[in-house]
N, C-alpha and C positions, 0 to 999 in steps of 0.2 A: 681675662680671656678664659682661664681655666674654670672660673666660677660660672661664667656664661655657658660654657659647654656642659657643665654638670647640671645646671638648672634646666637647660634645654632637654637634656636626656630625661630628667624627671618629668618635664612637661609632656614629652612624647609618650612616656609610659602611662601617665595619668590620662592623657587624651585617648589613647588606644583602649584602656580599660573602660573608660566612659563610653567609647564607641560600641563596645560589646554589651555593656550593661544596658545601654539605651534601648536595645531591642526588646528587653523584658518589659519596659515601660509602655510598649506598644500593645501589650495585652489589655483586653477590655477592662479588666478590673482596676488597672492603673491609669487608664486613658482618661485624663481630666485636665482642666486648666492648671492644677497644682503641679502635676508631673511635667507639663509643658514649660511652666515657669522655672521649675528646678533645672531642667535641661538647658534652657536658655541662659539662666544665671550662671550655670557651671561653664558653659561655652564662653560667656563674657569674662569670667574670672581667668580662664586659661588664655583668652585673647589679650587681656590687659597685662598679665604677667609676661606673656611672650613679647608684647610691644615694648614694655619697659626693659626687659632683659636683652632685647636685640634692638635697642633704640637707634633709629636712623632719622636724621633731619628730613631727608627726602620723603620717606614714608609718612612721617608725622605731618608734613605739609599736606600730603594727599588726604590724610584723614581729617585734617582741619577743614580743607576745602569741601570734602564730602559732607562733613558734619554741618557746615554752614548751609550747604544746599539742602540737606535733610531738615534742618530746623526751619528754614524758609518754607519748605514744602509742608511740614506739619502745621505751621501757623496758618498758611493759606488753606490747607485741607480743613482745618477746624473752622476758620471764618466762613468758608464755603458751606460747611455743614450746618451752620446756624441760619443760613439763608435757604430755607427748604420749605416746600409746600407739597402736600399730597391730599388726595381725596379720602384716604384711609387714615383714621386717627392713629392706629398702631404703627404706621410708617414713620411717625415723627420721633420715635424712641431712638436716642443716640447717646452714647457714653464716650466722653473724651478719654477717660482712663482705659476703657476697653480698646479704644482705637490705638492708644499709645502702646499697650501690651501687644497688640497684633503687629504693629510696626516693629517693635522690639524683637518679637519672634522672627519676623521676616528678615531681620538683619543678621540672623545666624549664618546665612550662607557667606556673607562677606567676612565675618569673624573666622569661620572655619577655613575659608580660603587662605586667609593670612596665616593662621596657625599652621596649616599643613605645608604651605609653601615656605614660610620663614623657618620652620623646623626641619624642612627638607625631608618630609615623610614620603617614602617611596613605596611602590607596590610590594616590594619584598618585605617591607615592615608590616603590612596589613593583611597579606594573603591568608595567613593562618587564622586571623580573626574573622575574615570574611567566610571562610569555610565553617567556622564554629557557628556563626550567625545563621548561615544557610541550613546547617544541620538542625539547629534549634527550630527554625521556622517550619521547615518541611516535615520533620518528624512529629512536631506538635499537631500539624494539620492532618497528617496521615493517620496517626494513632488515634486521635480524637474522632476522626471520621469513622474508622473501623469499629470503634466502641460506641458510636452514636452519641458522643458527648460534645461534639463540635457545634459551634454556632453555625447557622446557615450563612451563606455569603451575603444575604440581603437583610437579615435582622438578627435578633439575639435569641431566637428560639433554637432548640436543638434539632439537629438533622435526624430524620427517621429513615432515610434511604441511603445507607452507606454505599460505597462504590461497588461492592460485590452483589448488591441488590438491583443495580441499574438494569441488569439484563433480564430481570423477571417481569418487566412491565413493557407494555406497548407505548403507553404515555403515562408519565407521573408528574407530580408537582415538582417543578425544577427547584423551587426554594427548599423543599425538604431534602433534595438530593445534592445540594451544593454546600461545600464546607469552607470555612475560613479558620478552623481551629478555635483558639480562644482570643483571637485578635479583634480589634475594634472595627476596622474597615477593610473589606476584601480588596478594594482597588489599590489601597496603599501597599498591601502585601504583594499583590501582583506586580506593581511597579518596582518594588524592591527586588523581587526575584528576577524580573526582567533585567534589572541593573546588574545583578550578580551572575546570572546564567552564562553570559559570554566568558566571564573570568573563570568560572568552573570548567567550562569547555576548554578554554586555553590551558588550564592546569592539566586536564585529562589528556589533551593532545601532546603536551610537552613532557609531562612526567610519567605518563602511562601507569599511574598507580590505581589500584582497585578502589581506594577511597574516593578519588576524584570521579571515577566512572559512576560509583554509587550515588554520590551527591548529584551528579547530572541527572540520573534516573529519578531521584527523589524530587527534584524540582519539577520535572515533567509530570510526575504523578500528582504532585500538589496542585499544579496548574489545572490538570484535568478535574480534580476534586472541586476547586474553586468554580470552574465551569462557566466563566463568562468569555466573551469574544476576545477581549484583550489578553486574557491568560492563555488561551489555547492558540489563537492565531499568532499572537506575539511570539510565543515559544517556537512555533513552526517557522516563522520568518527568521528568527535568530539562528535556528539550527541550519536553515538553508544558506543564509549569508555566510555564517562562520565556516560551513563545510566548503563552500566555493572558495573563500579567501584562503583557508588552510591548504586546500588542494593546490591553488596557484602558487602560494609561497613555498610549498614544500615539494613541488613536482620534481625538482632537480635533486633535492637533498634526500628524498625518500619519504613516502607517505606512511602515516600510522594507520595501517589497514584496519586494525581493530576499532580505532576511534571513528573512522569513516563508516565502517560497517555498523557500529553501534548507532550512529546518527541516522543512518538509513532505516535501521530497525525501529528506532524510536519514532521516526516520522510515519512509518507504515502502521505501527501500533496505535499512534494517536489518531490517524485517519480512520482506522477500523473501529476505534472506541467512540469517536465523536457521535455517531448516530444514536448511541445509548446514553450519552452524557447529558448533564443538565443544560448544556448549550443548545442541543437539539430540542429538548423539551421546552426550553424558553422560547425558541422560534415557533414551536407548535402553539404555545400559549398566545403569542401575539398574532399569529395568523388567524387563530380562532376569534380573537377580539375584533380584528379588522374585517373579518368575513362573517361575523355574528354566528359562528358555529358553536354548538354546545359541547363543552368538555367538563366533566364532573368536577375535576379538581379546581377548575377556574371558578366555578360557582362557590366552592368551599373557600378558596383563597380570598375571594372578594365579598364574602358574606358580610352584610352590614345589619346591625340591629336597628330596625326602624319601627316606628309606630304605624300600624296598619291604617290608623285613622288620620295620620299626618296629611295635611293639605299642602301640596307643593304647587308653586306657581309654574307657569309655562316655561320660564327660563331654566329653572332647576331641572325640570323634566328633560329639557333639550340638552342641557349640559351632561346630565347623567347618561343620556343616550350616546354621547360622544366619547364615553369611556375616559372622562377627565377625572383625575384623582380628586376626590371631594376636599382634600386638604388645601387644594389650590384655591377654589372659589368660596370655601367656607372659613378657612383660617388664614392662609397666607395673604390673600388679597380678596377679602369678602365681597361677594358679588353685589350686595345691596348698596355699597358705596360707589360702584362704578359699573352700572348695568350696561352702559353703552359699550364698554370694552368687552364684557362677557357676552353680549349679544353678538358682537363681531366674531368672537371666538367660537360661539356655537354654530356659526355658519361655515366654519372651516371643515375640511375633510377629517375623517377619523384617524388617518395615518399621522396627521399633525397633532390633533388634540390628544391622541393616545400616547404621544411621545412626551415623556416627562421633561426632557431637557428643552424641547421646543417651548413648552408651557412656562418653564422657569424663566427662560430668556424673554418670553413675551411679556410676562408680568413686570420684570425689571425695566424693560424698554418703556412700558406704559408709565411706570412711576417716573422715569427720567423725562419722558415727554410731558407729563403733567407739571413737573417741577420747572421745566422750560428755562434752564440755566446753562448757558454755554460753558461756564467754568467747570461744570460736572465732567466735561470731556478731559479736562486737564487735572482736576483734583479729586474727582470721584464723588460718589454718593455716600461714601464711608462704608466700611466693612460691617459696622453695627447695623445699619439700615438694610443693607443687602441681605444679611443673615436674618433680620426680622421678617423679611418677605419670604425668601426661600434660598437655600444654598444652591448656587448655580454649579452644576457638575461639569464644568469646563474651566480648567485653569487658563490663565491669560485673559479669557473673557470675564471670569469672576473678578480677577484683579483689576481689569480695566474699569468695570462698573464700580468697584469698591474704592480704588485708589486713584483712578485717572491715569492719563498717559505719563505724567511726570512721576507719579508714584510707581508705576510699572517699571519705568526706566531706572529709577533709583534703587528699587528693591529686587527686581528680577533681571535687570539689564546685565549684571555680572555674569549670569549663566550664559547668555548669548555671546558676550565678549570672549569668555574663556573657551567656549565651544568653537567659535570661529577661529580664535587664535590657534587652538590645537589642530584644527583641520588645515590651516595654512602651514603650520610648522611641519606637519606630516607630508603635505602635498609638495612642499619645496625641498624636502629631503627624503625622497622615497627610498633611497638606498639605505639610509640609517634609521629612519623613523617609521617606515611602513612595515611594522612588525606585528606578529600575531597578538602580542600583549597590548600594544597601543590600539590596535583595531578593536580588540575585545573591550577595552576601557571606553573607547569612543562609541562603539555600538551600544553598549549598555546605557551610557548617558543619553544617547540619541533616542533610543527606544523609551527611556523614562520620560523624556520631554514629550514624545508623541502620546505616551500613556496619560500624561497630565492633561493634555488637551482633550482627549477622548473620554477620560473617566473622571477627571476633576479631583479636588481635595488632596492634591499631591504637593504642589509647590507652596501651599500655605500650612503644612503640617510638619512639626518637628520630626515625626516618624520617618518622613521621606526627605526632608530638607537635609538632615544629617548625613545619611548614606550617599545621596546624590552629590552634595557639596564635597564630601571626602573623596569620592571616586573621581569626580571631575578635577579636583585640585591635584590628586595624585597623577592624573593624566598630564596636567600642566607640568608637573615636576619631571615626568618621564620625557616629554617632548622638548623640554628646554635644556636637557643635559648638553653641555658644551663639549666640543671636541678638544682633544689635548692640544695645547698651544705649543707648536714647534717653531714658532717664529714666522712661518709662512702658512698660507692657506690656499688650497687649490680651487680656483674658480674656473671651471670649464677648461682645464688644462694649463692655466696661468697661475704660477705660484706667487700670490700677492702677499706682501708683508703684513704682519699683524702688529708690528711695532708702532709706537707713537712717533710723531715727528721729532721730538727731542731725543728719543732713543736712537733715531736713524743718523743724526748728525755725526757722532763719533765714527760710525761705520763709513759714512761718506768721505770723511777726511782721514782715512787710515793709510793714505799714500798708495793704495792699490787702485787700479783703473776701475771706475764704476760707470755703468750705463743705467741711469735711472729711467725706468719706463712708467709712464702714467697709464694705469689700467682703468678704463671705464667701459661701460657696456658697448660703446661704439668701437673702441679699440679691439675688444674681444670679437665682435662681429666681423670687423675688417680682416682679422688675422686668424680666425678660428680654424680655417682649413689649411693654413700654412704651417705644416708641422715643423719645418726647419726654423721658421721665425719663432714659433712657440719654444722650441728647444733653445734657441739663442737667448730669448728673453729670460727664460728660467735660469739659464747659466749666469746671467748678470746679477742675480740675487736680490736686487732692489727693484721691486715693482710695487708702486704705491697705489692705494685704492682711491683714485681720483674720480670718484663718482658715487652719488648716493645709492645708485642701483647696486653697486658692488657691496656696499655696507649692508643694504637691506637684505640681499641674498645671503650674505654671511650670517646675519642675525637669524633669518628664517631657518637656516640650516644648522643652527647651533654653533656657528663659528666664533672666532675671537677678534674679528675686525670691529673695533668699537666705534670708530668715527672716520669720516672721509679725510684724506690728506690732499687738499687742492694743490694742483701743480704750482700755481702762482704763489701759494703760501710757502711751500717748500723752497721754491726759488728764492723768495725774499729771505727766508731763514738762512739759506746757504750764503746769500750775499752778506747778511749780517755777521755770520761767523767766519767768513773767508779770511779776513785780516788776522783773526786769532790764530789761524792755521797757516798764515803767510801764503795764501793762494791768490792768484790773480784771475780776473774774469774777462771773458769775451762774449759779446752779444751778436748773434748772427740770425738774420731773418726779418720778416715783416716788410712793409713798403719802405721806399726810400725816405730816409730821415727819421723814421720811427725809432729805430734802434739807438740812434744818436741822442734823440730826445729822452728815451728811456734811461740812457747812461747818465744824463744830467740829473734826472729825478732820483736815481739810485744814489748818486754821489751826494745829493742834498740830504737824503734820508740817512745814509750810513757814511759818516765822515771819513772813516778809515778804509773804506773799500777801494780796491785798485782795479779799475776797469781799463784794460790795456788795448781795447780795440772794438770797433763795431763795423758791421757791413750789412747791407740790405739783402733780402732774399731773392733779388733779381739779378745777381751777378753770376758770372760763369763759375762753375765749381772749382776749376783749377786755381782761379784767382782767389777764391774763398780759402782754399786749403793753404795756399802760399801765405796769405795775410795772417791766418790764425797761427801758423807755425812761426812766422816772423815775430809775432807778439809774445811768444813763449807762454801763452795763457794756460793756466791749470784747470780752469772751469769753463766749459763751453755750454751756453744756452742756445738752443736751436728753435726758432719760431717760424716754421714753414707750414704748419698744419699737418695733421695725420692723414696718410701714412708717410708723406714725403720726408718729414723730419726724422722719423725713425729709420727710414731707408738710407738717408744721408749719413747718419751716424754709423749704421751697420757697414756701409761701403767704405767709409773713410776713417774708421776708428783707429786702425793700425798706422795710417799715414799721418795722423795728428800726434806728433812725437811727444809733446809736453803736456797734453791734456790728460788729467786724471779723472775728471768728473764730466760725464756727458749727460745732458738732460734736455729732452724735447719739452717745449713750454707752450706750444700752440699760440694763442692770442695774447699771451701775458705782456708782451712789449706794448701792445696797444693800450692795455689797461694801465700799466705803469706810467706810460707817457701822457696819459690823460685823454687819449683819442677815443677811448671806449670806457664807459662807466661800469664799474662792477656793482653788483646788487648791494643795497644797503645792508648794514650789519644785522639788522633784525631779520631780513630776508634770508641771510646766510645762516643765522641761528635756527630759523625755522626749516632749514634744509630745502628751500624753494628757489635756490639760485638758478636752477635749470628752467623753472617757469618764468622767472624774471627775464632771462636771456631770450626765451621763446617769444615773450611779448614784444621785446625790443627788435627781435629778428624773426618775424613770422615764418620765414622759410625753414626755420628749425623745427616747425611743427611736424614735418615728416619724420623727425626723429622719434616721435611717440610710437609710431608703428614699428620702428626698429627696436624700441624698448620692449614692446610686446613680444617680439620674436625672441629677444634676449631672455625674457621671463619664461617663455615656453621651453626654451632650451635648458634653462636652469632647473626647471621642475623635474625634467626627466634625466638631467645630468648626462646628456649625450647630444651630439651634434645632429641637427635635422636638416 
């Protein structure tokens, strides 16, 4: 155990160092398949050591199942790739090895999730590293821009119009005025900064340290320098959302006036600078294209070396007039192989043809149409072929055409599962989980997903897979923190036990009077407004979670109720153990003859049990009291249905002199006697016993609506 903890500590340190060093590999000079492979291999090594050092049969089974599904997918993906037809010879190029390496890289998110969650890396462990990464990214962009050493946001030429020169032009070349430092792709850097910006704001709000405020300003300035829509509008959206949430969460505790004031100042500053930024110049550029207005820098930017005697056919002339990037119809999908397609394109309006993303998607759709293979929807055209045509600048869309639906589910599905899981955990425990830190983590991840769709090249790059997977996994660790286990858990005012059924037995037979209450969503709804009954139930100490709804709410809120204790199961366990503690049993309730039949079945099942009396639920109460007292029974099971059975016990508890254990059991006598079938074991294990009973008794369907009410009340943790 000690060695495991020591190795885990080493793994955490190694992973966090790698986390910081990884950002340096995002620089253009290091950005190549080799650096990607190095990072993926390192993640794999940490993952394997973590898996071995913290071996769990349960987790190992999951990985075996996932591995089998992945191997099946890879096989089918490859088989589908060999059955391919295209009009363009270059589209046939396909490399199985390249495809394997791409899938290997895409698996990084799963490996990182396991590493972070298994090693229990929390936000407090990584926040200083995040600040270091943010400082490196922003300072490198800002300094290189000021010195005109930065690459432009759109290519690898150096910027010639640094930020302080923006204000000297009416219109300038937006490419020459936008900067990405020395990084490879600007959209990846924007996505990473959008991921980290809410966390820096949270630190600034919470700690009120100058360094955090400075980092906040550095990110905003860097986003302005990058100058695309996602960078500027994304930052403004995050500031607005974070300010509103911070204000709501702290209105009673006290507002950080400086932090709020700084946010307002930043927003005003950004809005005032936008008209001079590359973003506005870019808009001018495209407006000029769509409206055929002459702008000098556009001519320079699009200048092409052509032979003045070159003879162009009519289609080329038409395509050129539609402002289509020549790389599309000359290189990516040469027009001479599919003139029918390009003729249709040439008839489209210039707003479509001048949109690079529209054209990228149009070409891929055409290739898929020509191939005419339904399996492409499930297994994809392959990443190799899609990249041979053109890089689609929309994640999810890119992966759909490359990997197919099954590939997207296997390789990207974890992101959505974790994001939904975190949203649910926060929603169902607003009191404890709706915090500035968790919202900052969630907002950063959410904006990064939006970034991936609108800008592309994010979810398939290690540069962004690593930070996104780390932050999302940390959020999972933060929202799944369990409450301290005190033996009971408060569910809407009812103190439900967190003990297992075996642990409850000694407490039940300790010779003190016990009233066992079965707590399920319907019991809570029936008694939620009865403060006296709540108080009485809580005083009895043993309230069992007799409902999957109770277990679910506990788990969603980080509670300690691990599994349902069905009332009938606890009743049978008490019957089994009663002779050991020299206790006698009395059965009261149900229709005439049912209790007597249940007595016989219990005596067949437990040979040592002593059932000293039975009576139906339709006898006068005084007669019932008299008969129970005459039997001197120590355990009384009452089957009258809720709330009648609980009310009977409350009224007569003190009158029943010999009874030490009172337990309402609903329809258990009917099940034990054989009059009513319980759900098969497999249904019980699948936790669908409620659905089984609903099918047998359709009138129970109205209970679904009551469950919805229970869920709504549970979310806000107050009565409605």
